[in-house]
C-alpha positions as CSV (number, residue, x, y, z in Angstrom):
1,M,-13.6,-17.6,16.6
2,D,-12.2,-15.7,19.6
3,H,-13.3,-12.1,19.0
4,L,-10.4,-10.6,21.1
5,A,-7.8,-12.6,19.1
6,Y,-9.4,-11.5,15.8
7,Q,-9.4,-7.8,16.9
8,R,-5.8,-8.0,18.0
9,A,-4.8,-9.6,14.7
10,Y,-6.8,-7.1,12.7
11,E,-5.2,-4.2,14.5
12,R,-1.7,-5.6,14.3
13,I,-1.8,-6.5,10.6
14,S,-3.3,-3.2,9.6
15,A,-0.8,-1.3,11.7
16,E,2.1,-3.2,10.0
17,F,0.9,-2.1,6.6
18,S,0.2,1.5,7.8
19,E,3.7,1.8,9.2
20,M,5.5,0.4,6.1
21,P,4.1,2.1,2.9
22,G,4.9,0.1,-0.1
23,M,5.1,-3.2,1.8
24,R,3.8,-6.2,-0.2
25,L,3.7,-9.6,1.5
26,T,2.5,-13.1,0.9
27,P,0.0,-14.6,3.4
28,Q,2.8,-16.8,4.7
29,Q,5.0,-13.8,5.4
30,I,2.2,-12.0,7.1
31,H,1.6,-15.1,9.3
32,R,5.3,-15.2,10.3
33,L,5.5,-11.4,10.9
34,S,2.3,-11.2,13.0
35,G,2.8,-14.4,15.0
36,F,-1.0,-15.2,14.7
37,D,-2.5,-18.5,13.6
38,A,-2.5,-18.8,9.7
39,A,-6.2,-19.4,9.6
40,L,-6.8,-16.2,11.7
41,C,-4.5,-14.2,9.5
42,Q,-6.4,-15.4,6.4
43,R,-9.7,-14.2,7.9
44,V,-8.2,-10.9,8.8
45,L,-6.6,-10.4,5.3
46,E,-10.0,-11.2,3.7
47,A,-11.7,-8.6,6.0
48,L,-9.0,-6.0,5.2
49,V,-9.5,-6.5,1.5
50,E,-13.3,-6.3,1.9
51,A,-12.7,-3.0,3.9
52,K,-10.7,-1.8,0.9
53,F,-7.6,-1.3,3.1
54,L,-5.6,-4.0,1.4
55,R,-5.6,-5.4,-2.1
56,T,-4.2,-8.6,-3.6
57,G,-1.8,-8.4,-6.5
58,L,-1.5,-10.8,-9.4
59,D,1.4,-12.4,-7.6
60,G,-0.8,-13.2,-4.5
61,R,0.9,-10.6,-2.3
62,Y,-1.0,-8.1,-0.2
63,G,-0.4,-4.4,-0.2
64,R,-2.3,-1.3,0.8
65,V,-4.9,0.0,-1.7
66,T,-3.5,3.6,-1.3
67,D,0.0,2.4,-2.4
68,G,-1.4,1.8,-5.9
69,A,-0.3,-1.0,-8.2
70,P,3.4,-0.9,-9.0
71,A,2.9,-2.0,-12.6
72,Q,0.7,1.0,-13.2
73,R,3.1,3.7,-12.1
74,H,4.5,5.9,-14.8
75,A,7.4,8.3,-14.7
76,A,6.2,11.9,-14.5
77,K,6.7,14.0,-17.6
78,A,7.3,17.7,-17.5
79,A,6.8,20.0,-20.4
80,L,9.8,22.3,-20.3
81,R,10.4,25.1,-22.7
82,H,13.8,26.4,-23.4
83,L,14.4,29.8,-22.0
84,S,17.3,31.7,-23.5
85,S,19.2,34.4,-21.7
86,K,18.1,36.8,-24.5
87,S,14.4,36.4,-23.9
88,P,12.7,39.4,-22.3
89,A,11.8,39.2,-18.7
90,R,8.1,39.1,-17.8
91,R,6.7,42.2,-16.2
92,A,4.9,41.9,-12.9
93,S,1.3,43.3,-13.1
């Protein structure tokens, strides 16, 4: 394996994911986007997963670990209490 080509591919693929938060791509899409050999892309993807920079979803797509799993996201809930205009104002201490 050509170390320089590997290093370039590693830097390019990780940069693409860093610049596009939320991006999730198949290995074929990453290969087309990067322009590197498919086998080299696969080795880089495996290294990025091992480095815990990328993760693989159940659908086989790669995404950043820090982006979280889309299926696990929940809507934020806020506990709001009703304030009527007749309630006394709080005093500052």
